[in-house]
Every structure is written in C-alpha cells, then in structure tokens.
N, C-alpha and C positions, 0 to 999 in steps of 0.2 A: 419329462416334455419340458423345451427351454421357450422362455417367451419371444427369443429373437431380437431382445434388446442388448445393448452393451453399454457397458459402463467404463470410464476412465479416470483414473486417479486426476487429482486436483494437480493442476501446472505450480501452482506456489499456495503456501501458505500465509495469510495474512493475520497479522493481529493487530489491532488498533488500540491503544492505550494512551492516556495523558496526553491526548491530542496527537500523536505519531503512530505511523503506519509502520510496522516491521514485516519484511519478507522471509519467508524460509522455504527449504525445500518440503519433501515429503513428510509422512508419519501422520498418523491419525490424531484426532481431537478425542479427549474423554468428555463425552456429551454433560456429563455431571459437573465436571470441572469446568466447563466451558460456561455452563447455567451459574454456577457460582461466580465465574469471571464477569459474565453480564451483570450480575448484580452488583458490582462494585466498578464497572465503567469499561472492562477489558473484553473486547468482543474478537472472537476466531472465525475466520470466514475460510471458506476454499476458494480459490481463483481459478477460473477455467478461461484461457485464451480461445478464440474464436475468431475465425476468418471471416473480415467484414466484406461490406460491398464498395470500401473506399480502398486507399493504400493502406491505412492504417487498420490493423486488429481490433477486435470488440474483445471485452472482458465479461464474462458472468461470473458474480460473486453471490454465493450462499452463505448467510452468517450461521454457525453453529446453535447460536442461542443469541435470544435478543431479548430486549425489554423495552419499555418506552421511550428510553433514550439512544436507541441504535438509530434515530435520523443522524447524531452528531457524528458517529461512525460511517454512516453513508456517504456523508458530507467530505468527510476527509479523504474517503476512498475515491469518490468521484474528482475533488481536486488534484488528486495525485495521478489519477488517469489522465486529465487534461494536462498535466505539466509533462508527463510523460509519453504522451504521443498517442493514447489511445482514442477511437472515433466513439464509442459507445460504452456504456456501463449497463449491464443487466443485472437486477436484482430479482427475487423470487416477485414482488409485487411492483417493480416500477423499471422504467429505464430512462437512462440520459443520454441524449443524443449532444455529441460535444464537437460535431462537425462544423458547426458554425461558430463556434466559439475561439476565440484568441487566446494561445497557450502564453502561459507567463515566460518571461526571459527575464534577465538581471540576474542578480545575486541571489543563491541559494546558500544553505548551509546547515549542517548537522555537528552534534557534538557527541563523540563517541562515548556510550555509556559504561566503557571498561577503563580505559585510560584517560577519558574525558579530555582527549583533544579535539578542539574545534577546527572543522574545515570550513571553507569557504570557498566558491566558485563563480565564475560569472561569465566567462569566455564562451564567444561562439562554438569552438571546439565541444567544451565541454558540453553543451546543449546539445550538439550534432549527436555526439555519444549517447547522451540520455534519452534522445529520440529514439534513435536507432534500436537500441537495446530495451527499451520501453519500460526503463526501471534507472533509480538513481544507483550510483555504487553502493553496495549493501555491505561491504567488509572495510573495516579500519585500516588503511595502508599502515599506519603505526604498529598497531598490536595484532591486527589481522582477527578479530572479534568482528561479531555480527553487529552493522548499525541500523538504526532506523532510516526511514525513507528520508530524503532532505526537506527543508523547509523554504518555502520561497519566502524571502526577504532574511536580512541576517538575524542570526541567533545572538542574543545577548545573555551576560548573565542573569538580566533581570526575566528574560521570557523563555530561557533553557529549560529544559526539565531536570529538577534537580536531583541527584544520585539520593538513592533511598538509603537511610541510614539504621 
C-alpha cells in the first residue's frame, strides 16, 4: 500500500559555520554528526527551491539539527536569500517575506578557504548574474575549490574567517 506522497531530494545542501554559508550538491547528512555540529555552531540544512507567486522563487530550508543558537544560522540564510533574489524563506516554524525588502548592492567579497585568494566584486553585471542564478559563484576561479557564499561589504584581514591551523 502506498501513501500517495512523493518526496524529492533537496536542491542544495547548506552549511552555516563561522558566520558563512556554503552551498553544495546532494549527499546525505548524518543526523548524529549534524547534532554534534550544531552543538559547535555548525548547522546543516536541506534547501528546496519552490515556485513563488512572484517572478522570484522561494526556498524552504530544513535544518537537520538545531539548538538554541539556530536563530543566527537562520539570519544568515535570510540575508543570503535577500541578496540572491529569493522572494520568501520558509523554515519549519517561520516564514520570511522578502518581497518588500530592498536587496543589497555594492561591494561583495569572499576569501577562498583553500588558496586564500580574496575575490571582490561590485559591478552591475555581477549582481545581475547573482540574482539570475540565485547564488553567488561557489567555486574559486583560481584553484577550483568550493567557496562560501559571498559577504556583503569588503572582507578584510580583520573580519575574514581565519584558516584553521
């Protein structure tokens, strides 16, 4: 007997750690590992892109494990969604409508965690690409490693996430 319900794989995986959001493709999360990660402030989530009632899509985000500090990870996801052109963000317990918000413009930057190259962009063509793709470039043009999503405002030596030693 079938329930008639269908399930689909997430469109992307999100990891929020050290104030940064990184996107990746498929692959499953280990619930035990994610619970341990959440205790250290590292949050894994499944992201599903939904058709919106505006021209912009919406996303549903389901964190695999949460603790009392998950509000900070949600804040990072919502700000990223606004910058990349999503209309709404749906979490299990709340919804953020971004349709009347003004998305950021100006300078954005990221530091590749592998080769430590700093990338800075600000021009209109870059923002058009980001809002069309609904994502910042996620691969370093220099070393081809996965990069976190970009930070609005310039990343400096003082506010960049430092490499782990």
